N, C-alpha and C positions, 0 to 999 in steps of 0.2 A: 506494499500499500505506501510506504515511505517514497518506494523508487517511483512509483509511476506519480504522486505529488514532484516529487523534484523535477521528474522528466516534463513533468507540466508547468512548472514554474520557470524551467530553464526555456523550453519553448515559447513562453509568454515574454521574456525577454529578450530572446533573441530575437523577436517578430517587433519589437516594439523600438530597437537597434535599428534594425532593419530598414524599420519606417522611418525613424529619425535621420541617419544617413541618406535616404533617397530625399526628404524633406529640406535638408543642407545641399545636398548637390542639386536641387530644382532651384534653390535661390542664389546657388552663385551668378555671378556678373556674365551678362551676355554678351556684352559690347560697352564699350565707350567712346563718351561723345564731346568733343573741345566747344567751348560756346565763347565766341569773341564778341562781347558785348560794349556797347558805348555807354561809359560811365561819367555821364556829363550833360550839358547841354538842353536842346529841346526833347532829348526823349529819355531823360534819366528816369522819369516815371515809370515807362514803359518797361526800362529794363528791370527796375527795382521790381514790378508785379509779376514781370516771367520771371525769374529767379526760384522764388516758392513756388511756382506751377511746375516748372521743368522738374525741381527736386522731387515733389510730391510725383510726380510722372514718372520720374528714373525709378522711387522706389519699391512702386506698384509694377514697374516692367523690367524689374533686374537689371537695369543699366545706370551706368556712374557716368559722371560728368565733369569735367574739368573748366574752368572760368577764366578767363585771358580780358587783360583790356586795353589792349595795342597789339601791333601785329611785330613788336621786336624780338618775341622767342619763335614765331613762327620761321619754321624751316622744315626740310625733308623728312628729316630723324622725327622732329617732334606730329606733326601729321598723322604719320604711316604707325601709331600708336594707336589711331581714332578710328572708327568704323563710320562716323559722320561729323561734319563741322557746321556748327551754325553760324553765321552771319548776323547775329541779333542788332539790327539797325545799324553797323556800321557801316560807314562809307567805303566805295574801291577806289580810295584814294589815302596818301602817306603811308602807304604800304612800301617797305624797301624790297629793293631788288631781289634779294634771295627768297623773301617772303614770297614774293608775286610768282617768281620761279617756281616755289614748293609747291603752291597753291595751283598752280597751273598742270605741274608734273602728279599732282595727286589726282586732278579729276581727269586729265587724259591717259592715265593709267589705270583710273577704276578702283584707286586704294581706297575709295571711301565717299559715300555722299554728301551730300550739302544742302543745306534750307538756308535761304537770305530771306532779309525781311525788309521793307519799308524801304529805309535809306540805302538799303544795297544797292538801290538802283539811282542813285545821286551820281549820273554818269556826266561829264563833262571835264572842262579845265577850273578847279576850283584851290581856292589858297596856293597857286603857284605852282597845282601838281597837272600834269598832262592828263587828257582822258584815256585810263588803261583800255586800251582797244581789244585784247583778249577777253577782258571782263564785259566790253557792250557786247561780243561776239555770244557771247555764255548767254547774255539775256536777251538775245534775238538780234544787234545790231542796233540798239537804242542808246539817243541822248537825251539825257534831260531837260524841257525847257522851261516848265513852269509849274506853281502848285497854288491850291487854295490856302492862302495864310491865316482866314478866318474860320476855316473848318466846314466841313458840311455832311451832314448825314446823308446816306444812298442806299439803295438796294443792290445785292450782289447777287450776279444770276450764276448757279452752278450752268454751264456748258457740256462738260462730260460727266456724267452722272455714275456710269459706272467705273470710273477711274480708282483705284484704291483710296487716292488721298480724299475723295470726296464721300468715304461710307460712311452712311449717315447723317450726311451733310445735307440740311433743305434745298430744296431745289430753290428759293432764293431766301435770302435772309438781310435786315438790318444792320449798317453799320452806323454807328454815332460818331458826329466829332471826328472827321477823318482828312488829313489835308493831302486831300486826293493830288497826285501829281501827274504831269503829262510829259509826253514826250515826243520825239520830230516824226515820230510814225508808228505805229501799232506793231509790234515783235512777231504778230499772227503768221506771218509766212514763213516765219523758222522756227518758231518753238510749237510746243503743244497745249493748248490755249484751256483751260482747267474752268476757270471762273472768271467775269466780266462786270465791269461795274455800268448800271444802266444810269447813263448822265440824266435822263429826263427827271429823275427821281430825287435831283439834288435839292436840299433842304438847308439854307434857303438857297438857291437856285444863283448859278455863276456861269460867268461867259468864259470862264478858265475850261475848256470841255477839249477833246480830241478825236472825237467821233467812235471809231472802233475803240474800245478802253478795256482789255488784258486785265486783269490784276492778280491773277494766280495760272502759273503755266512751269511748265518741264520742258526743258531743250534736250529733246532726244539724239541730237547730233554727239552726244559725251558721253564718254563709256561711263562716267559714272553718273548715277541717278542724283536727279536734283530738283529743287520745286523753290520758286520764287514766289512770296506771299506780301504784297504790295501792303496791305494793312497791317498797321503796325507801329502807330503815334499814341492812342490813347490806354491808359492801363486800364480801363473799364471793359478793354477788349477780353480779359481775361474772365470777365462776368458772362461773356456772351460761348452760350453752350454750341452754336454752330462754328465759330472761330474756334475754340477750343479742340472742337471733333476733328477741325481741317488738320490743325498745327498739331495734334497726338498722332493723325493719320502718316503726316507727313514727315515726320522723326519717323514712324514705323517703317515705314516704304522705303524714306533713302537710304537707312540705315543696312537695307537687306543691300546684297550688290546683284546687278543685274546676271 
């Protein structure tokens, strides 16, 4: 009888040890994400709101995040440690030659995915820096022209409802108080447009319009998965369920290699 009880006890202990090991294994880090964020200026509030949201998402999906505030440390060795690089409202200028070459190689070689938000399309000559032509090509050959300085609310229309980035995102959703950028042309001929803004829904109305106005897209001509999401000024975006679903989907999709 004692032998039977001992055997049963050993079996139970073994079972729970196995379950615990399985649970710990399942919680191992799946991948690493590098976030380059703008720690100042008009987009500081958005960056501050993004960090706790990103950290919570990382904890729930078993990935880790490292944050950097400038491009000084970006090189090939650094980027190769990460499956995803998020350019969180950081502009495409002030980069060193080494950091630009490292990022271009990362994208061209398919080392990892990329997500750019809002300020990432401030393409042109700013603060004495020339336009980064390669980055402009990544964004569909566009150049920044203007923006709505007093902000406007508008309806975003999902164009590709079956793309993984748009899973669970409503067919259209309202974005409040955004400084909608305009470019010298629509990137549509080069990129795959996932969503656009309906300029007729601007509140208040604005004369600063470009007609065909994509706001979420991916450039399928590059080896790395990539997503650009224009919306990224107001911290209140993280209270917008459609926006957070879009951002989450983009992270999970872009972090997986083609």
